[in-house]
N, C-alpha and C positions, 0 to 999 in steps of 0.2 A: 505494499499499497505506498508506504514512504518513495518508489520508483513515482508511482503516480501523479504523488504532490509535489513533484519535482515541477512539475508543470504549469503547473499557478501562481499568483502574483508570490505569495510566502517563500516558492520554491528552493531558494538559496538553500534557505534551511536546514531540508529536507534532503536540496544536495548535500551540503558539508552532514551529515548524518549517515547517509552509509559510505563515505568518505574514512569519517570516524566509524566507522564500526562488518568493516571489513565488507567491506562491497563496493570497493574505487570500478569494477565493472559493468552500474548498473550505473552512476554517475554518470561516467564514461559519456555509456550510453545514450541518458536523458541529452548531454550535452553535444553529441551528435548532432539527435536529432533537431536539438534549434540550431542548431548546423558550423556549428561548429568541427573546423577540417583537425586541428592539435586533436581531441576528446578520439578522431573514427582511426586516427594515426593511433593513437597511446592504444584502440582495442584491436588491431592490424597487430603492429608490436608487438603487445601479449597476449596473442592465439584465439583473441577474443571475437574470430574472425566472422562467425553468425551470428552476432551480437552486431557487428561492422558492417553484415546484408542484411542482417532489420532492420537498421538502416534505412539502409537504399534503400531496402527492398518500399519501405512508407515515403520515399520520396523520391517511388513514378520506376526505379530504377529496372524495367523484364528480368535483365541475368540477371541479380542477385532474388531478383524473388526465384525465381524458378532457379538457381541454387540452396533455397534455402528447402524448393519441394523431393526436387533429386535429397539434398538430405536427408530430410525424412524430419525436417524441425514443422512437427505440423499445427503445433498452439502458435504458433509466430507466424502460420501458411497467413493464418485464421486468423491473429492478433491483425496481421498489417489487410487483410481483405476487410476487418470491420471498421478497423484506422477511418477505410476508403468507403464506410459509409453499407459494403455489401449486407445484406437482407440475411443470406444462405449461411455466411457465414455466422452474423448476429445468434442468428436462431440455435446452429448447434452448438456457440460459448453459451448460450440458455439453460437450453436443452440437457447442454450435461455439467450445470452451473459451475460456471467460471468466469460467474459473473465478476472479476477481482480483471479480466481481461477484458471484457466490454468496456468497466472501469476506465481501464490503462487506453485502450482506445479510443472511448471518449475525450476526456482532456487531453489524450494529443493530439486531436484533430481538433479541441478550441483550441489550442494552443495553435496550433497551426491556420487553422483560421483565421485567431485576428494576427496574421504576421497581414505586417507590409514589407514591399519591397525596396527602396529606397539606398538611391542608385549617389548622394551626397555622402550615402553612411560606405561607401566601397577601400577596401583598402588598396594603393596598387601598393 
């Protein structure tokens, strides 16, 4: 649940908790989903390939989504689909009492929907 909370306004507190309590990979995943290339690199360097693929799949990278499917990361595939509003995936998660993944998907979707691109803030 702390991971889901990292996408809320007070998310930095939960991100800090993840780091201090032995879940640096979830902290990095949250940061990667929010656009941190440094966090994505950390995931790859520390062999959390599945989490890096999850981030990329959420970001609509087809190859990453196919990689998750190929290596049988079923829950992650459902999570990606739920983030993107796939009703079938939402129904599967609901039917199987996997509500935590629905909450995570909703929070990620809400976060992503509230992002705006400002080219004035780009790092060159």
